N, C-alpha and C positions, 0 to 999 in steps of 0.2 A: 663411458665409452672404454672401449680396448682397442688399441693399437697393434695390428699385425705385418711380419714382415714377413714376406713371401720372397725367398731365396730360391730364384730362376726366373729373372727376368723374361718377358713374351713366352713364356711357358705356354704350352694349352690349357694345362691346370690352370696355373697360376693366375695367368689372364683372366681368364673363366671367372676364379675365384675372388678377384680385385673387382670385378664389373658387378658380379654378385654383391657384394657386399655395399657398392655403391646405392643400393636400394634403401640400403639402412644409414643415412647420411649421420644421422646423432649419436649411432650405435657402437659404428667400426669405423677404421680407421686404416687402409692396408697401403703397403709400399712395397714396390717389387724392387731386388736386389742381384744385380749382374753379378755371378760370381765365377766368372769365367776365367778371370784374373785373379792376381793376389790381392786387388785393392781393396776386395769385401773383406779382408783380413783390419783395416783399420777404420771402418765403417760402425758408428754407436752403436751396438746393440739394444743399449740401457731403457731405451724411450721405449721397447716394446715390453707387450704383453706375452705375444705369443710369434714362435715362427714356425712357419709352414713350408718345410722345405723340399721345393717339388726337383730342384736341379737334377739332371741326372741323365743318362744316357739311358734311349730304349729302344732296343732291335731287338726280337725274339730268338734270331739266327747271325748272331755277330761274326765278322771276320776274325778268325785268330789272331790277325796282325793286332789288333783293335784288344786284346787282353787285359795287358797294363793297363790300359786307359781306361777301360772299366771298372777296373777296382779301383784307380787312384778316383776317379771319377763319383762311380755309386756306392764306394763303400769308403775311402780316407777322405772325400770331401764332406760325408755326410755327419763322419766323427766328429770331424776340426767344426763345422757349423754347429752340431748340437754342442760340443763344449766351449766354444766360445759364448755360444748361448746362455749355457748354463753359469758362464765366471761372470757374465752381464748382470745375473739378475731378473732375466726370462723366466716366467712362471711355470709355461707349456711348448712340447716340441713335438710338431708333426711331423710325421715320416711319411712319404707317399713310397711303399713299397709295391708289391707286385702279386696276384696269384701265380705268378711264375716261378715263385719260390718253392710251391709243390712240383713243379713239373709242369709237362703238357699234358693234353687230353687225349685220348684214347678212341680208335673208330670201331663201332663194333663193339663196344664194351662199355658200360656205365661208369665214370668215373665221381664219385662224390668225394670232395673234402670235409672230413670230419673235425673234431676239436683233437681227434687220434692221429690224424693226416700227418704221416712225419715229413719234414723239407727236405725234400730231391728233387734238387733245381736239376735239368737235362744239361745246362751249360753254363759258362759263364758269368752269362746276362744274369741269370736268377741266381747265379751263388754271389756276385758281388752283391746284392741286395740283401741276400741270406744274410751274408756277413757286415752289412751296415746293421741288419738289425742286431744283429749278435755284439755287435760293438757298441752301440748307443745306450744300451739296456741298462748296464750297469750306471748309467750316470743319474738315472730317474732315482730320486728323493723324495721326501715331503714338501719342499720348495721347487720340486723339476718335475713336472709329469709328464710323461711322454706317452703320446699316440702312436700306435705303428698302423698304418690300413694299407690292406692287402687285397686291392681291388680287381675284380675278374674284365674283360675286355670292355674298356671305357668309348665312348660314343654321342656324337652332338655334333653341331653344326662346327665346319672344319675341322673334323678329325680325317686321321688318315687313317694307315695300316688296312687291317683285314676290313673295317668295316667301309673304307674306300673305294676297296677292290671289290666285294660284294654289293656296293652300292651302283657303281660304274656298271657290273655284267647285269644285275637287273633293271637297270633299263636299256638294256640295250638286247640282250639273249630271248628267243623267243620258246626257248627250253629249260630245265633245270632237272638235277637227280630228285628222286624222292626219298634219296636216301635220308632216313632219321636222324636226329641226334638231340643230344640236350644239353645247354650252355647256361651259364651264367652270365649276366650282360649288364652293366650298371650307365644309364643315361647320365649323362655331365650334369643335368637340371638336378636329378638326384641325388648325384655325391656333393655335388653345393651346398645342396640344403643341408647333407650330413656332417660333412666339415664343420659347418656354419653351431650346429649342436654339438660336436665336440669342443668347440671354443666356448658355447655358452654355458655348458654344464663342468667345465675346467675337466674332462675326462682325459685316462687315463689307462694303457693297456692295446693289446691288440683285437681289431673289427677288421669284419671283412663285409662289406655293405653290396650288397648287388637291387637288382628291380625287383618287384614283388614276383613275377614269375619267370621261370627258363621260357628261354627259345629254343629254337632250332634254325641250320642255315636255311632251310626250305621256309621257314615262316616269313626268317628275315626278310627274306628275298623277294616273297610273296605282298609283304607290305609294303616293302618300297617301290615295288613295281604297279603296288593298287594306289599309290600316295600319286604316281604319274600316271598312271591310267594306260599303262603298259599290260598288255597280256600275256602271259607264259603259261607256257603246258609242261608239267610235271611228268617225268617218266622215270619207269627204272633200269631202263637199258645201260644208262650207265655206271649204275651201283655195283657192279663186278665190278668193274675196272678202277674206281673208287676204294674198296677195300686191297686190291691187288697193290694198290700204291701209296697204302696208310702209311709206309713207313717215310715216306715223303713229308718233310716239314708241312710247306706251305698246303699239301693237301689235310694232313692231319688238322692242321690251325684250323680250316673250315669245316672240315665234318667228324671231329673228333668229338667226344663228348666230354665235359669238365663242368660241373655242379659244386658248388657252394651248398650244404648244408643250410637249408633254411633257417635251422636253429640257432645258426654263427650269424645270423644278418638282422635279427631282430632287435630291436633296440627301443626303450621306454618309450620313446618318441617316433611318432611315424615320418620317414623322410622321402619316401616315394612320392612328390605331388606329380608327379609326369606317368599316363597309364605306359603300355609298351605302344600302341597305336599312336596317341600321341605324340611320344618322344621318335617317333620314326616321319612322323609329316613335320614337326619342329626341326629335324635335322635337315630334313630333304630340302624343305623351303629357302631355306637360311644356308645352307651348304652351296 
């Protein structure tokens, strides 16, 4: 049996993963740890095989007044937890980074993340994740393996952010722009299987998991609307206005192009257990 410590109590990803592992009670035991105060430093890490670090601040357009806090939580805390894990004899450290370390998407222009794409975050949220990666990487050795995961937009039951915004919109709006874009997305169920495989195979390195197929905001809205049997008419009337305001963060996040090269997301074992259609159905029915 492998024992996993999830740092980030009641986090969206961490709690889902704990519940996911409960389907395999003979193989895994997962415990969540609150790291919001200094008490975690006294917690015994020696009893765990893996530390899955999901604690952090996540907001793609944070307020400038929060800059120091983001670096303290997303960068410094990550390093401190990783350092303690290594000193405690933990064999594997899994860090949830983000595709945001590459910067944002672009409206009207393809943007594909490849193995040669540099890390050029747009703001201190993305940079705080980048700096965390830089700080923890030298800790790795043959006895302490580090996994860095840079996922695209994650969605699933109870998810927030852009997905929740589009979901609410899709249930009510009678019209939606035809502007086509392509985005990588990752259903929470597929991510859970991927993380489990990282543990099963004692992996190390940088990984960019995603769903099998790219999608678009238009397709996402249509699939959500279909799930609720809501009819939407797609028109091109608003397309010029979207392109006009493409520098607006909220517009760019919804209609921008941001894809991960599919070769970067391949793994020796399939982790996409849920199709796009099924994932939307599960998300909408359970949200």
